[in-house]
C-alpha positions as CSV (number, residue, x, y, z in Angstrom):
1,M,-27.9,21.1,-17.1
2,I,-25.9,18.8,-15.0
3,R,-23.9,16.3,-17.2
4,T,-25.6,13.0,-17.0
5,G,-24.3,9.5,-17.8
6,E,-26.3,9.4,-21.0
7,R,-24.8,12.8,-22.2
8,Y,-21.4,11.6,-21.3
9,L,-21.8,8.5,-23.5
10,D,-23.1,10.6,-26.3
11,D,-20.2,13.1,-26.1
12,L,-17.8,10.1,-26.0
13,R,-18.9,8.8,-29.4
14,D,-16.4,11.2,-31.1
15,G,-14.7,9.0,-33.6
16,R,-11.3,9.1,-31.8
17,T,-8.6,6.7,-33.0
18,I,-7.7,3.9,-30.7
19,F,-5.4,0.9,-31.5
20,I,-5.8,-2.3,-29.6
21,N,-5.1,-6.0,-30.4
22,G,-3.9,-5.2,-33.9
23,E,-7.1,-3.3,-34.7
24,K,-7.9,0.4,-35.3
25,I,-11.2,1.3,-33.7
26,T,-13.3,4.4,-33.9
27,N,-16.3,3.4,-31.9
28,H,-14.7,2.5,-28.6
29,V,-17.8,3.3,-26.5
30,D,-19.4,0.0,-27.4
31,H,-16.2,-2.0,-27.9
32,P,-15.9,-5.0,-25.5
33,A,-12.4,-3.8,-24.5
34,F,-13.8,-0.5,-23.0
35,K,-17.6,-0.4,-22.7
36,N,-17.9,-1.6,-19.1
37,A,-15.4,0.9,-17.7
38,I,-17.0,3.7,-19.8
39,R,-20.3,2.8,-18.2
40,S,-18.9,2.8,-14.7
41,V,-17.9,6.4,-15.4
42,A,-21.4,7.1,-16.7
43,N,-22.8,5.8,-13.4
44,L,-20.6,8.3,-11.6
45,Y,-22.2,11.1,-13.6
46,D,-25.6,9.8,-12.8
47,Y,-24.8,9.5,-9.1
48,K,-23.7,13.1,-9.2
49,V,-27.1,14.1,-10.6
50,E,-28.9,12.0,-8.0
51,H,-27.0,13.6,-5.2
52,A,-26.6,17.1,-6.7
53,D,-26.9,18.8,-3.3
54,N,-23.7,17.3,-2.1
55,M,-21.9,16.7,-5.4
56,T,-22.4,19.9,-7.4
57,F,-22.4,23.7,-7.1
58,K,-23.9,26.5,-9.1
59,T,-21.5,28.9,-10.9
60,E,-22.1,32.6,-11.2
61,A,-23.4,31.9,-14.7
62,G,-26.0,29.5,-13.3
63,E,-24.3,26.3,-14.5
64,Q,-24.5,23.3,-12.1
65,I,-21.3,21.4,-12.2
66,G,-19.2,19.0,-10.1
67,L,-17.7,20.3,-6.9
68,Y,-14.3,19.3,-8.2
69,W,-14.4,22.4,-10.3
70,Q,-15.0,24.7,-7.3
71,L,-12.1,26.9,-6.2
72,P,-11.5,26.3,-2.4
73,S,-12.1,29.9,-1.4
74,T,-13.4,28.9,2.1
75,P,-12.5,26.0,4.4
76,E,-16.0,24.6,3.9
77,K,-15.5,24.4,0.1
78,L,-12.3,22.4,0.6
79,I,-14.1,20.0,3.0
80,A,-17.1,19.7,0.6
81,R,-15.0,18.8,-2.4
82,G,-13.1,16.3,-0.3
83,H,-16.3,14.6,0.9
84,A,-17.6,14.6,-2.7
85,A,-14.4,12.8,-3.9
86,Y,-14.8,10.3,-1.1
87,E,-18.4,9.5,-2.1
88,W,-17.5,9.2,-5.7
89,A,-14.7,6.8,-4.8
90,K,-17.2,4.6,-2.9
91,Q,-19.1,4.0,-6.1
92,T,-16.2,2.2,-7.6
93,V,-14.9,1.0,-4.2
94,G,-11.6,2.9,-4.8
95,W,-10.6,1.0,-8.0
96,L,-11.1,3.8,-10.5
97,G,-8.0,5.9,-9.9
98,R,-8.4,8.6,-12.6
99,S,-12.1,9.4,-12.3
100,P,-13.2,12.8,-13.8
101,D,-12.4,14.6,-10.5
102,Y,-8.7,13.8,-10.7
103,V,-7.3,16.0,-13.5
104,A,-10.1,18.6,-12.8
105,S,-8.5,19.0,-9.4
106,A,-5.1,19.5,-11.1
107,L,-6.6,22.4,-13.2
108,T,-8.2,23.9,-10.1
109,G,-4.8,23.9,-8.4
110,M,-3.3,25.8,-11.3
111,I,-6.0,28.4,-11.2
112,T,-5.4,29.1,-7.5
113,H,-1.9,30.1,-8.6
114,I,-2.8,31.9,-11.8
115,E,-0.4,34.7,-11.0
116,L,2.5,32.3,-11.6
117,F,1.3,31.9,-15.2
118,E,0.7,35.6,-15.5
119,S,4.3,36.4,-14.5
120,Y,5.4,34.0,-17.2
121,S,3.0,35.2,-20.0
122,Q,-0.3,37.0,-19.8
123,E,-1.3,35.2,-23.1
124,R,-0.7,31.8,-21.7
125,A,-2.4,32.7,-18.4
126,D,-5.5,33.9,-20.3
127,A,-5.4,30.6,-22.3
128,L,-5.3,28.5,-19.1
129,R,-8.1,30.7,-17.5
130,N,-10.3,30.5,-20.5
131,Y,-9.7,26.7,-20.9
132,F,-10.7,26.2,-17.2
133,S,-13.9,28.0,-17.8
134,Y,-14.7,26.0,-20.9
135,V,-14.0,22.5,-19.5
136,S,-15.6,23.2,-16.1
137,E,-18.9,24.6,-17.7
138,K,-19.1,21.5,-19.8
139,D,-18.0,19.3,-16.9
140,L,-15.6,17.4,-19.2
141,Y,-13.5,14.5,-18.2
142,L,-9.8,14.9,-18.7
143,T,-6.9,12.5,-18.6
144,Y,-3.3,13.7,-18.5
145,A,0.0,12.6,-20.1
146,L,3.0,13.9,-18.3
147,I,5.6,11.2,-18.7
148,N,8.0,10.8,-21.6
149,P,8.4,7.3,-23.1
150,Q,11.3,5.5,-21.5
151,G,13.7,4.7,-24.3
152,D,17.3,5.4,-23.3
153,R,16.9,7.0,-20.0
154,S,20.5,8.0,-19.7
155,K,19.7,10.8,-22.1
156,T,17.3,13.7,-22.0
157,P,14.9,13.9,-25.0
158,G,17.0,16.4,-26.9
159,E,20.0,14.1,-26.7
160,H,18.3,11.4,-28.7
161,T,19.8,13.0,-31.9
162,K,18.7,10.1,-34.2
163,N,15.1,10.3,-33.0
164,I,14.4,13.8,-31.7
165,Y,10.6,13.1,-31.7
166,H,10.7,9.9,-29.6
167,T,9.3,12.3,-27.0
168,L,6.6,14.8,-27.8
169,G,8.1,18.1,-29.0
170,V,7.4,21.1,-31.2
171,V,7.9,20.7,-34.9
172,E,7.0,24.3,-35.8
173,K,5.0,27.2,-34.7
174,N,2.8,29.6,-36.8
175,A,0.1,32.1,-36.4
176,K,-2.5,29.5,-35.6
177,G,-0.5,27.6,-33.0
178,I,2.2,24.9,-32.6
179,I,2.5,21.6,-34.5
180,V,3.7,18.8,-32.2
181,R,5.0,15.3,-32.9
182,G,5.9,12.4,-30.6
183,A,4.7,10.3,-27.7
184,K,3.5,10.8,-24.2
185,M,2.5,8.4,-21.4
186,L,0.9,7.2,-19.2
187,A,-2.5,8.5,-20.3
188,T,-4.6,6.4,-17.8
189,G,-8.2,6.7,-18.7
190,A,-7.6,7.9,-22.3
191,A,-10.4,5.7,-23.6
192,L,-12.7,7.1,-21.0
193,A,-11.9,10.8,-21.1
194,D,-13.0,13.7,-23.3
195,E,-9.7,15.5,-23.5
196,V,-6.0,15.1,-22.6
197,L,-3.9,17.6,-20.6
198,V,-0.2,17.4,-21.6
199,G,2.8,18.4,-19.5
200,T,6.1,17.0,-18.2
201,H,7.6,15.8,-15.1
202,Y,10.9,14.7,-16.7
203,P,14.1,16.6,-16.0
204,L,15.0,18.7,-19.0
205,K,18.3,20.5,-19.9
206,Q,18.5,24.1,-20.7
207,G,19.7,24.8,-24.2
208,I,18.9,21.3,-25.4
209,D,15.3,20.3,-24.4
210,E,13.2,23.5,-24.9
211,R,11.1,22.0,-27.7
212,Y,9.8,19.4,-25.1
213,A,8.9,21.8,-22.4
214,L,5.2,22.1,-23.3
215,S,1.8,22.1,-21.7
216,F,-1.5,22.1,-23.6
217,A,-4.9,20.4,-23.7
218,M,-6.7,18.9,-26.7
219,P,-9.8,16.8,-27.4
220,L,-8.9,13.1,-27.8
221,N,-10.6,13.0,-31.2
222,T,-8.3,15.6,-32.7
223,K,-6.9,14.7,-36.1
224,G,-3.4,13.1,-35.6
225,I,-3.9,12.0,-32.0
226,K,-3.5,8.2,-31.9
227,I,-4.2,6.2,-28.7
228,I,-2.2,3.0,-28.3
229,S,-4.0,1.0,-25.6
230,R,-2.4,-1.7,-23.5
231,K,-4.2,-5.0,-23.1
232,S,-7.8,-4.6,-21.9
233,Y,-8.5,-6.6,-18.7
234,E,-12.2,-6.3,-19.2
235,L,-12.1,-7.9,-22.6
236,G,-13.8,-11.3,-22.3
237,A,-14.0,-11.1,-18.5
238,N,-17.2,-12.5,-17.0
239,P,-18.3,-10.2,-14.2
240,K,-18.8,-13.1,-11.9
241,D,-15.3,-14.5,-12.5
242,Y,-13.7,-11.0,-12.6
243,P,-16.0,-8.6,-10.7
244,L,-13.4,-5.8,-10.6
245,S,-11.5,-6.3,-13.9
246,S,-14.8,-6.4,-15.9
247,R,-16.0,-3.0,-14.6
248,F,-13.2,-0.8,-13.5
249,D,-10.3,-1.3,-15.9
250,E,-9.7,2.4,-16.7
251,N,-6.9,1.4,-19.1
252,D,-3.5,3.0,-19.7
253,S,-2.4,4.3,-23.0
254,M,0.5,5.7,-25.0
255,I,-0.6,8.8,-26.9
256,Y,1.2,9.5,-30.2
257,F,0.8,13.0,-31.7
258,D,1.2,12.8,-35.4
259,D,1.9,16.4,-36.4
260,V,-1.0,17.7,-34.4
261,L,-1.9,21.4,-34.6
262,V,-2.5,22.8,-31.1
263,P,-4.2,26.3,-31.3
264,W,-2.5,29.0,-29.2
265,E,-5.6,29.3,-27.1
266,R,-4.9,25.8,-25.8
267,V,-1.2,26.3,-25.1
268,F,-0.4,27.0,-21.4
269,V,3.4,26.6,-21.5
270,F,5.6,26.9,-24.6
271,E,9.3,26.0,-24.7
272,N,10.0,27.1,-21.2
273,I,11.6,24.5,-19.0
274,E,11.4,26.3,-15.7
275,M,7.8,27.2,-16.1
276,C,6.8,23.7,-17.3
277,L,8.1,22.2,-14.1
278,S,6.7,25.1,-11.9
279,Q,3.3,24.4,-13.4
280,L,3.2,21.3,-11.2
281,D,5.7,21.9,-8.4
282,S,5.0,25.6,-7.6
283,T,1.1,25.5,-7.7
284,A,-1.6,23.5,-5.9
285,T,-1.8,21.1,-8.8
286,E,-0.3,18.2,-7.0
287,V,-2.0,18.7,-3.7
288,M,-5.4,19.1,-5.2
289,M,-5.0,15.9,-7.3
290,D,-3.5,14.1,-4.2
291,T,-6.5,15.0,-2.1
292,Q,-8.8,13.2,-4.6
293,S,-6.3,10.3,-4.7
294,L,-6.2,10.1,-0.9
295,A,-10.0,9.9,-0.7
296,R,-9.9,7.0,-3.3
297,Y,-7.1,5.2,-1.5
298,A,-8.8,5.3,1.8
299,V,-12.0,3.9,0.3
300,K,-9.9,1.1,-1.4
301,L,-8.2,0.1,1.8
302,H,-11.5,-0.1,3.6
303,F,-12.8,-2.3,0.8
304,L,-9.7,-4.6,1.0
305,A,-10.1,-4.8,4.8
306,G,-13.7,-5.7,4.4
307,L,-13.0,-8.3,1.7
308,A,-10.3,-10.0,3.9
309,Q,-12.7,-10.1,6.9
310,A,-15.5,-11.6,4.7
311,M,-13.1,-14.2,3.4
312,A,-11.9,-15.1,6.9
313,E,-15.5,-15.4,8.2
314,T,-16.5,-17.5,5.2
315,N,-13.6,-19.8,5.8
316,G,-14.4,-20.1,9.5
317,V,-11.0,-18.7,10.7
318,E,-12.0,-15.2,11.8
319,Q,-11.7,-16.1,15.5
320,I,-8.2,-17.4,15.3
321,P,-5.9,-14.9,17.2
322,A,-3.3,-14.7,14.4
323,V,-6.1,-14.1,11.8
324,K,-7.6,-11.4,14.0
325,E,-4.2,-9.7,14.2
326,S,-3.9,-9.7,10.4
327,L,-7.3,-8.3,10.0
328,A,-6.6,-5.6,12.6
329,Q,-3.5,-4.6,10.7
330,L,-5.6,-4.1,7.6
331,A,-8.1,-2.0,9.6
332,C,-5.1,0.0,11.0
333,Y,-3.8,0.8,7.5
334,A,-7.3,1.9,6.4
335,M,-7.9,4.1,9.5
336,N,-4.3,5.5,9.2
337,V,-5.1,6.8,5.7
338,E,-8.6,7.8,6.7
339,G,-7.1,10.0,9.5
340,L,-4.6,11.5,7.1
341,F,-7.4,12.3,4.7
342,N,-9.4,14.1,7.4
343,S,-6.2,16.0,8.5
344,V,-5.7,17.2,4.9
345,L,-9.2,18.6,4.7
346,H,-9.2,20.3,8.1
347,C,-5.7,21.6,8.3
348,P,-5.2,23.6,5.0
349,K,-2.7,26.3,4.2
350,I,-4.1,29.7,3.1
351,Y,-2.7,30.9,-0.2
352,N,-3.8,33.9,-2.1
353,G,-7.3,33.6,-0.5
354,F,-7.6,29.9,-1.1
355,Y,-7.6,27.0,1.3
356,V,-5.1,24.7,-0.1
357,P,-4.2,21.2,1.3
358,D,-0.9,21.0,3.2
359,K,1.9,19.7,0.8
360,T,3.8,18.0,3.6
361,L,0.7,15.9,4.6
362,L,0.2,15.0,0.9
363,Y,3.8,14.0,0.4
364,T,3.4,11.9,3.6
365,Y,0.4,10.2,2.1
366,R,2.4,9.4,-1.1
367,V,5.2,7.7,0.9
368,I,2.8,5.8,3.1
369,S,0.6,4.7,0.2
370,Q,3.6,3.2,-1.6
371,S,4.8,1.3,1.4
372,I,1.4,0.1,2.6
373,Y,-0.1,-1.4,-0.5
374,P,2.3,-4.3,-1.0
375,N,1.8,-5.2,2.7
376,V,-1.9,-5.2,2.3
377,L,-1.8,-7.6,-0.7
378,E,0.6,-9.8,1.1
379,T,-1.6,-10.1,4.2
380,I,-4.6,-11.0,2.1
381,R,-2.7,-13.5,0.1
382,K,-1.5,-15.2,3.3
383,L,-5.1,-15.3,4.7
384,A,-6.3,-16.8,1.4
385,G,-3.7,-19.5,1.1
386,G,-4.5,-22.0,-1.7
387,G,-8.1,-21.1,-1.6
388,I,-7.8,-18.6,-4.4
389,L,-6.0,-21.1,-6.6
390,M,-8.3,-24.1,-6.3
391,L,-11.3,-22.5,-7.9
392,P,-13.5,-23.6,-10.8
393,S,-12.3,-22.3,-14.1
394,S,-15.2,-20.1,-14.9
395,E,-18.9,-19.3,-14.2
396,A,-19.7,-21.8,-17.0
397,D,-18.8,-24.7,-14.6
398,F,-21.9,-24.0,-12.6
399,E,-24.0,-24.8,-15.7
400,D,-22.7,-28.4,-15.8
401,S,-24.5,-30.6,-13.4
402,E,-21.6,-33.0,-12.9
403,I,-19.1,-30.2,-12.2
404,L,-21.6,-28.3,-10.0
405,G,-22.1,-31.5,-8.0
406,I,-18.4,-31.7,-7.2
407,I,-18.2,-28.0,-6.5
408,E,-21.0,-28.3,-4.0
409,K,-19.2,-31.1,-2.2
410,T,-15.7,-29.4,-2.1
411,Q,-16.3,-25.6,-1.9
412,Y,-17.7,-25.9,1.7
413,S,-18.5,-23.0,4.1
414,S,-20.7,-23.0,7.2
415,I,-22.2,-19.6,6.4
416,A,-22.3,-19.5,2.6
417,S,-23.3,-21.7,-0.2
418,P,-20.5,-23.3,-2.4
419,V,-21.4,-21.0,-5.3
420,E,-21.3,-17.9,-3.0
421,R,-18.0,-19.0,-1.5
422,V,-16.5,-19.5,-5.0
423,R,-17.7,-16.0,-6.2
424,L,-16.2,-14.4,-3.0
425,M,-12.9,-16.1,-3.5
426,K,-12.8,-15.0,-7.1
427,L,-13.4,-11.5,-6.0
428,V,-10.4,-11.9,-3.7
429,W,-8.3,-13.2,-6.6
430,D,-9.3,-10.3,-8.8
431,A,-8.2,-7.9,-6.1
432,V,-4.8,-9.5,-5.3
433,G,-3.8,-11.9,-8.0
434,S,-5.2,-11.2,-11.4
435,E,-3.5,-9.1,-14.2
436,F,-5.9,-6.3,-13.1
437,A,-4.6,-6.7,-9.5
438,S,-1.0,-6.7,-10.7
439,R,-1.6,-3.5,-12.6
440,H,-3.0,-1.9,-9.5
441,L,0.0,-2.8,-7.5
442,Q,2.3,-1.2,-10.1
443,Y,-0.1,1.8,-10.2
444,E,-0.1,2.4,-6.4
445,L,3.7,2.1,-6.4
446,F,4.4,4.5,-9.3
447,Y,1.4,6.7,-10.2
448,A,2.8,9.7,-8.4
449,G,6.5,8.9,-9.1
450,A,9.1,6.3,-8.0
451,P,9.3,5.7,-4.2
452,Y,12.8,7.4,-4.0
453,Q,11.3,10.5,-5.6
454,M,8.5,10.7,-3.1
455,L,10.9,10.3,-0.2
456,G,13.1,13.0,-1.7
457,R,10.2,15.4,-2.0
458,L,9.1,14.7,1.6
459,Y,12.6,15.2,2.8
460,K,12.7,18.6,1.0
461,Q,9.3,19.6,2.3
462,Y,9.5,18.5,5.9
463,D,10.1,21.2,8.6
464,W,13.5,20.0,9.8
465,E,14.1,23.3,11.6
466,A,11.2,22.8,13.9
467,S,12.4,19.2,14.7
468,R,15.9,20.3,15.3
469,A,14.6,23.1,17.5
470,L,13.2,20.4,19.8
471,V,16.5,18.8,19.9
472,E,18.3,22.0,20.7
473,K,15.8,22.7,23.5
474,I,17.1,19.6,25.3
475,R,20.7,20.1,24.4
476,I,20.9,23.5,26.1
477,L,19.5,22.3,29.4
């Protein structure tokens, strides 16, 4: 059976430990800090059921699961999974970054390069292959935690001699598995997901940091896993005052592993620095994730362009030439990314019989996305002016006849009622100025790595020889 929203909600009532606002909670599904975002995910599962022909496929075992689990063994399969990611992103207008198809795509990218794991360890490769079969058949939602907590960043984890378990590391190993202790971040969506995939991006030193070179996956309700949530932006947010914050705050968390036993069958990399980094850099993990992310980002930019145009029209300025120029620039950003998305789907590289997105194109997307987003927000802020500041304090103001009378006189628009105008401008604020909006700015700038890292990767990946060949062609004339 296809996983439905109701089934997802039932599965998520697993008694996991989450700390937020000084409280330890175990029923997070109905907690006001998380319940709306969780139900937004449930709606995605229901959408998948309703559009099963375009969102799912049947496995050889007869299971019907999301297309994000399908290996791209033909060009058509790569295109189909890309279109499915785009349609899912439209359901949250691009604001749910780590939807269930994100980390699923990462695992798919690992399986396309399973021989890399086999050359490292047949046992670890079998563990990964079996885990992929397990989570895909159940259509589980994974988050991941790859980043070490910051601390003293002048040192690698093993150089923190007074606190060697500041970062997640191995305490001991036995016949059953490994016992791990320490923290990982940024587990975006940990309150929404079923399980967590752990790895590392951080540079590690040979002979010092092997205990931190790990990759494994565990259910988030495992004994000893403690989720430390950041502030919830949906908590107490009226959907009409904060239409985005109240529904799509996927939350970010620190995960602390308090002497957690990880069975060997769930360990994919163990105390091997080179392999831990190769798991991401030398497989299709990044490009499969980035394809999903590129679909979401394109949808988000289209949403922001449409929001800016609706605001300009409501305020009666859409025909001013300077405003048209600003709106056209937003449209250009959206179409630029849309075109890059289509190029990624239709110009893959063939590897080991799989059609894998081009890494150079995806690294280009990462660089462009980081540079575009601040410009998009600045453009909308300029178009909004003071209009997003001089708004009624809350939806409750409409219930007071005296306040409503003033609102009706002052929040004027030729094409919308005062209440409609206020709600539109509050949507604009939630997209560009609220805490939720600020978090998304930080997310778009850093979710794939710091900008200098992305530029460095693109520099390394780009075909400089081909470009220089063009130069030499002219030089020898």
